C-alpha positions as CSV (number, residue, x, y, z in Angstrom):
1,M,7.4,-2.9,10.8
2,G,7.0,-2.5,14.2
3,R,3.7,-3.1,15.6
4,S,2.0,-1.4,18.6
5,A,0.9,-3.3,21.6
6,C,-1.4,-0.7,22.4
7,G,-3.0,-1.0,19.3
8,T,-3.2,-4.7,19.1
9,C,-4.7,-4.9,22.5
10,M,-7.2,-2.2,21.8
11,L,-8.3,-4.0,18.3
12,V,-8.5,-7.6,20.1
13,S,-10.5,-6.5,22.9
14,A,-12.9,-4.6,20.3
15,V,-13.4,-7.9,18.3
16,I,-14.0,-10.1,21.3
17,L,-16.5,-7.4,22.6
18,G,-18.3,-7.4,19.2
19,P,-19.7,-10.7,19.5
20,I,-21.2,-9.3,23.1
21,V,-22.6,-6.4,21.9
22,M,-24.5,-8.1,19.5
23,V,-25.7,-10.7,21.7
24,L,-26.9,-8.1,24.5
25,L,-28.8,-6.2,22.0
26,A,-30.5,-9.3,20.3
27,V,-31.6,-10.3,23.8
28,S,-33.0,-7.1,24.6
29,F,-35.0,-6.6,21.7
30,A,-36.3,-10.3,21.3
31,T,-37.4,-10.9,24.8
32,D,-40.9,-9.1,26.6
33,H,-39.5,-8.0,29.7
34,W,-38.7,-4.1,29.3
35,L,-41.7,-3.2,31.9
36,E,-42.7,-5.1,34.5
37,F,-46.2,-4.5,36.3
38,D,-46.7,-6.4,39.2
39,V,-50.6,-5.8,40.5
40,D,-51.6,-6.4,44.5
41,V,-55.0,-8.0,44.4
42,D,-55.4,-7.6,47.2
43,D,-55.0,-3.8,47.1
44,L,-58.2,-3.8,44.5
45,S,-61.1,-2.4,44.6
46,T,-64.0,-4.9,45.3
47,T,-65.7,-4.1,41.7
48,V,-62.0,-4.3,40.0
49,R,-61.7,-7.8,41.0
50,N,-65.2,-9.0,39.9
51,R,-65.1,-7.5,36.8
52,R,-61.2,-8.3,35.7
53,D,-61.7,-12.2,35.2
54,N,-65.0,-11.1,32.8
55,E,-63.6,-8.1,30.7
56,V,-60.7,-8.2,28.9
57,L,-59.6,-4.5,28.5
58,I,-60.1,-4.4,32.4
59,A,-58.1,-7.6,32.8
60,R,-55.1,-5.9,30.8
61,Y,-54.3,-3.7,33.0
62,T,-55.1,-5.2,36.3
63,H,-53.2,-8.3,36.3
64,S,-49.3,-8.5,36.9
65,R,-47.7,-8.5,33.4
66,N,-44.7,-7.8,31.4
67,R,-44.1,-6.2,28.0
68,G,-41.6,-6.2,25.5
69,I,-41.4,-4.7,22.1
70,F,-43.5,-7.1,20.5
71,R,-45.7,-8.8,23.0
72,E,-47.5,-8.2,26.8
73,C,-47.2,-11.4,28.5
74,Y,-49.2,-12.2,31.7
75,P,-47.5,-15.1,33.1
76,G,-49.9,-15.5,36.4
77,N,-51.8,-18.2,37.3
78,D,-54.8,-15.9,37.9
79,T,-55.6,-15.3,34.2
80,K,-58.8,-16.7,34.0
81,F,-59.7,-13.7,31.7
82,L,-57.7,-15.9,28.7
83,E,-60.7,-18.4,28.8
84,N,-63.1,-15.6,27.9
85,L,-62.2,-13.2,24.7
86,Q,-65.5,-13.8,23.2
87,S,-65.6,-9.4,23.3
88,Y,-62.0,-9.1,22.7
89,D,-60.5,-9.2,19.0
90,G,-56.6,-9.2,20.0
91,D,-54.0,-11.5,19.1
92,V,-52.6,-13.9,21.3
93,Y,-49.7,-15.9,21.4
94,D,-48.4,-18.8,23.4
95,R,-51.7,-18.8,25.7
96,H,-51.0,-16.0,27.7
97,C,-48.9,-13.3,25.3
98,F,-50.7,-10.3,23.3
99,R,-49.6,-8.9,20.6
100,I,-48.9,-5.1,20.4
101,Y,-50.2,-2.9,17.3
102,F,-47.9,-0.4,15.6
103,E,-50.6,0.8,13.9
104,I,-53.3,3.5,15.0
105,P,-57.0,2.3,15.5
106,N,-59.4,2.6,13.1
107,E,-62.5,3.4,15.0
108,R,-65.8,4.7,13.6
109,G,-66.5,7.9,15.7
110,Q,-63.2,8.0,17.4
111,D,-61.2,11.4,17.0
112,W,-57.4,10.4,18.7
113,S,-55.5,12.9,20.6
114,D,-52.0,13.9,19.6
115,D,-50.4,12.6,22.3
116,F,-52.3,9.2,21.6
117,I,-50.9,9.1,18.2
118,A,-47.9,10.2,19.2
119,R,-47.1,7.1,21.4
120,I,-47.8,4.9,18.1
121,H,-45.2,6.8,16.2
122,L,-42.6,6.8,19.1
123,V,-43.0,3.3,19.2
124,R,-42.5,2.7,16.0
125,C,-39.2,4.4,16.5
126,W,-38.1,2.2,19.1
127,L,-38.5,-0.6,17.2
128,A,-36.9,1.0,14.0
129,F,-33.7,2.1,15.8
130,F,-33.1,-1.0,17.5
131,V,-32.9,-2.6,14.1
132,I,-30.8,-0.3,13.0
133,A,-28.0,-0.5,15.9
134,L,-28.1,-4.4,15.2
135,A,-27.5,-4.0,11.5
136,V,-24.8,-1.7,11.7
137,F,-23.5,-2.9,14.9
138,L,-22.5,-6.0,12.5
139,C,-21.3,-4.3,9.8
140,A,-18.7,-2.6,12.4
141,Y,-17.8,-6.6,13.5
142,V,-17.3,-7.4,9.8
143,F,-15.0,-4.4,9.7
144,G,-13.0,-5.0,12.8
145,L,-12.6,-8.4,11.4
146,L,-10.7,-6.6,8.5
147,V,-8.6,-4.8,10.3
148,C,-7.4,-8.1,11.9
149,C,-6.5,-9.4,8.2
150,W,-5.1,-6.1,6.7
151,R,-4.3,-4.3,9.7
152,Q,-5.1,-0.9,8.1
153,S,-6.3,2.3,10.2
154,K,-8.9,2.9,7.8
155,W,-10.9,0.0,8.4
156,A,-10.3,0.8,12.0
157,Y,-12.0,4.1,11.8
158,I,-14.9,2.3,9.9
159,A,-15.6,0.0,12.5
160,G,-15.2,2.5,15.3
161,L,-17.8,4.8,13.5
162,C,-20.1,2.3,12.5
163,A,-20.0,1.1,16.7
164,Y,-20.9,4.9,17.7
165,I,-23.7,4.6,15.6
166,A,-24.8,1.1,17.0
167,A,-24.7,2.4,20.3
168,F,-26.3,6.0,19.5
169,S,-29.2,4.0,17.5
170,T,-29.7,2.0,20.7
171,A,-29.7,5.0,23.2
172,A,-32.1,6.9,20.7
173,A,-34.3,3.2,20.9
174,I,-34.5,3.4,24.6
175,A,-35.1,7.2,24.6
176,F,-38.3,6.7,22.3
177,F,-39.7,4.1,24.7
178,H,-39.2,6.0,27.6
179,G,-41.0,8.9,25.6
180,A,-43.9,6.7,24.7
181,E,-44.1,5.4,28.6
182,Y,-44.2,9.4,29.7
183,L,-47.3,9.7,27.9
184,E,-49.0,6.4,28.9
185,R,-48.4,7.7,32.4
186,N,-48.8,11.2,31.9
187,K,-50.9,12.3,28.7
188,I,-53.0,9.8,27.3
189,T,-56.6,9.6,28.6
190,Q,-57.9,8.0,25.8
191,E,-58.8,4.4,26.0
192,D,-57.2,2.0,23.5
193,P,-59.3,-0.4,22.1
194,R,-57.0,-3.3,22.1
195,M,-54.8,-2.4,24.9
196,G,-57.2,-0.9,27.5
197,K,-56.8,2.2,29.6
198,F,-53.2,3.9,30.4
199,Y,-51.9,5.2,33.8
200,I,-53.6,8.3,33.6
201,A,-57.2,6.7,33.4
202,W,-57.0,4.0,36.0
203,D,-58.9,4.8,39.2
204,A,-56.9,5.4,42.1
205,T,-56.9,1.7,44.1
206,T,-55.4,0.6,40.8
207,Q,-52.8,3.1,40.5
208,N,-51.7,1.9,44.1
209,A,-51.9,-1.6,43.6
210,T,-49.8,-1.6,40.9
211,T,-45.7,-1.1,41.0
212,R,-43.8,-0.4,37.5
213,T,-40.2,-1.7,37.0
214,Y,-37.7,-1.9,34.5
215,G,-36.9,-5.1,33.3
216,Y,-34.1,-6.8,32.6
217,S,-34.3,-6.8,28.8
218,Y,-34.2,-2.8,29.5
219,I,-30.9,-3.4,31.4
220,V,-29.6,-5.4,28.9
221,G,-30.0,-3.0,26.3
222,W,-28.4,-0.4,28.2
223,I,-25.2,-2.9,28.9
224,G,-25.0,-3.6,25.0
225,M,-25.2,0.5,24.4
226,G,-22.4,0.9,26.6
227,L,-20.2,-2.0,26.1
228,G,-21.0,-0.9,22.4
229,A,-19.5,2.9,22.7
230,I,-16.5,1.1,24.4
231,A,-15.8,-1.2,21.2
232,A,-16.4,2.1,19.5
233,T,-12.9,3.7,21.3
234,M,-11.3,1.0,21.1
235,Y,-11.3,0.3,17.3
236,C,-10.8,4.6,17.2
237,I,-8.0,3.8,19.1
238,A,-6.7,1.1,17.1
239,G,-7.0,2.9,14.2
240,C,-5.0,6.0,15.7
241,Q,-2.3,3.4,16.8
242,I,-2.0,1.7,13.3
243,G,-2.2,5.2,11.6
244,A,0.9,6.4,13.8
245,E,2.4,2.7,13.1
246,D,2.3,3.3,9.1
247,L,3.3,6.8,9.5
248,K,6.6,5.5,11.2
249,D,7.1,2.8,8.6
250,K,6.9,6.0,6.0
251,Q,9.2,7.9,8.0
252,T,11.9,5.0,8.2
253,Q,11.7,3.8,4.7
254,K,12.1,7.8,3.4
255,A,15.1,7.9,5.4
256,T,17.0,5.1,4.5
257,D,15.8,5.5,0.7
258,R,19.4,5.1,-1.3
259,S,20.0,7.7,-4.1
260,Y,22.5,8.4,-6.6
261,G,24.7,11.3,-6.5
262,Y,26.1,13.5,-8.9
263,S,29.6,11.2,-9.6
264,Y,27.0,8.6,-10.9
265,I,24.9,11.2,-13.2
266,I,28.3,12.1,-14.4
267,G,29.4,9.1,-15.5
268,W,26.2,8.7,-17.4
269,I,26.7,11.8,-19.4
270,A,30.0,10.8,-19.9
271,M,29.6,7.3,-21.7
272,V,26.5,9.2,-23.9
273,L,29.2,11.6,-25.1
274,A,31.6,9.0,-25.4
275,A,29.2,7.1,-27.5
276,F,28.5,10.0,-29.6
277,T,32.3,10.8,-30.3
278,A,32.6,7.1,-31.5
279,T,29.6,7.4,-33.8
280,F,31.0,10.6,-35.4
281,Y,34.6,8.7,-35.8
282,S,33.3,6.1,-37.4
283,V,30.7,8.3,-40.0
284,A,34.2,10.5,-40.8
285,G,35.9,7.0,-41.5
286,C,33.3,6.0,-43.9
287,Y,33.7,9.5,-45.9
288,I,37.0,9.4,-46.2
289,G,37.3,6.1,-47.2
290,G,35.0,6.6,-49.7
291,E,36.9,9.4,-51.1
292,R,40.3,7.6,-51.2
293,Y,39.0,4.2,-53.3
294,S,37.3,6.8,-55.5
295,D,40.6,8.6,-56.6
296,K,42.8,5.6,-56.7
297,D,40.9,2.2,-57.2
298,Y,44.2,-0.4,-57.6
299,P,42.0,-3.9,-57.9
300,E,40.4,-2.8,-61.1
301,K,42.2,0.3,-62.9
302,G,45.3,-2.2,-63.1
303,R,43.3,-4.7,-64.9
304,S,41.4,-2.6,-67.4
305,R,42.6,-2.3,-70.8
306,E,41.2,1.3,-71.0
307,Y,43.9,1.9,-68.2
308,L,46.9,-0.3,-69.9
309,E,46.3,1.9,-73.4
310,R,46.4,5.0,-71.5
311,S,49.9,4.0,-70.1
312,Y,51.6,2.8,-72.9
313,P,52.1,5.0,-76.2
314,M,52.2,1.8,-78.0
315,P,48.8,0.0,-79.4
316,L,48.3,-3.5,-78.4
317,E,46.6,-4.5,-81.7
318,P,48.3,-5.7,-84.8
319,P,50.8,-5.0,-86.6
320,H,52.5,-4.2,-82.9
321,K,51.3,-7.4,-81.5
322,E,54.2,-8.8,-81.5
323,Y,55.2,-7.1,-78.3
324,Y,53.8,-8.1,-74.9
325,Y,53.3,-4.7,-72.9
326,G,56.2,-2.9,-74.6
327,Y,58.3,-6.4,-74.7
328,P,59.7,-8.5,-77.5
329,A,57.7,-11.3,-77.8
330,N,60.5,-13.7,-78.2
331,Y,59.4,-15.8,-81.3
332,G,61.2,-19.2,-81.8
333,Y,62.4,-18.7,-78.3
334,Q,60.8,-20.2,-74.8
335,A,58.6,-17.4,-73.6
336,Q,60.2,-15.1,-70.9
337,G,57.1,-13.7,-69.0
338,P,55.1,-13.2,-67.1
339,Y,56.2,-9.3,-67.4
340,L,55.7,-6.9,-64.4
341,Y,55.2,-3.3,-64.2
342,D,55.3,-1.2,-61.6
343,M,52.6,1.2,-61.4
344,D,54.2,3.4,-58.8
345,S,57.2,4.6,-60.8
346,R,55.6,3.9,-64.6
347,Q,59.1,1.7,-64.6
348,P,59.0,-2.0,-66.4
349,L,60.6,-4.8,-63.7
350,P,62.6,-7.5,-64.4
351,A,61.3,-10.4,-66.3
352,I,60.4,-13.6,-64.5
353,Q,61.9,-16.7,-66.0
354,Y,59.7,-20.0,-66.0
355,G,61.0,-23.6,-67.2
356,P,64.9,-24.8,-67.9
357,E,67.5,-22.2,-68.7
358,P,67.8,-21.9,-72.8
359,A,70.3,-23.2,-74.7
360,A,73.2,-21.5,-75.9
361,G,73.2,-19.5,-78.8
362,Q,69.9,-18.5,-78.0
363,W,68.9,-14.8,-77.5
364,R,67.4,-14.3,-73.9
365,W,66.5,-11.1,-71.9
366,Q,69.6,-9.2,-70.2
């Protein structure tokens, strides 16, 4: 069976890309550098600089920070506000990171706008589709290993489909991230009780002092999505090549299949007819032999008394006992028997003498 070099190369490349894509997606999912905010303190107003060390909600958007799916971290050294958290009920991780909530705040007397609620749903979808991408691409890698073991096109197509779904899910997760970011920058004017104000509600000096960029987590996510799509394409190409190999092998096998001609079939028919003929001959012989034995049964009829009495007119009982099968008994002389009788011609045969010759003057059968 010939193997396609192109199919093998595509399959090996896709399988090698599998762990790389999963590592990239995992790094993008777990790290906190999707968005990076760099705040120039010198450009902030005096009022903001005085309040940001004591008021946590103002400090949340007036300090340099980086944000991921799960946390928002403040790695700088000017984070004095972290020491004063009595008026803030947020959770702090690793001493300088705040948890990002996926629940709608339950604030009494507060009616949240549709844009505010939509942002929370978009963040949830961002998380959910990233989880789907990781799980499905893991399945794609497993199916790719099955292709290496059994080399069947169906497993390659399934692996390619799973990889495409993972790449699409990654792209969808990034799209949901951009949707949430758009609402934060352009639509939401309400203050989040756990994150503070969003960009459109900041004062002008804070907006000018803040520079927003996309971090390495965002870039790694796009790279993982692109490599996942490439791996999916390689799986599909490998599936096409392997399918072509299977089709070619089937065609070759079909072309070289051996078949029996009409001479072979006629020979079998002649053998069966000969067997039937021999059987008919045997049955006929059995019936003919049975009829012959019923007409002329020599062994038993030649020895029966009834046959002898029917063949000879003289009885064998007294007073003719001195005759033995129609011959004199030769009383006083040596017996000349046994006497024979020709059953076919019904004529007596000469007697055979046993013992010594009879003495002179004695009577003997001539």
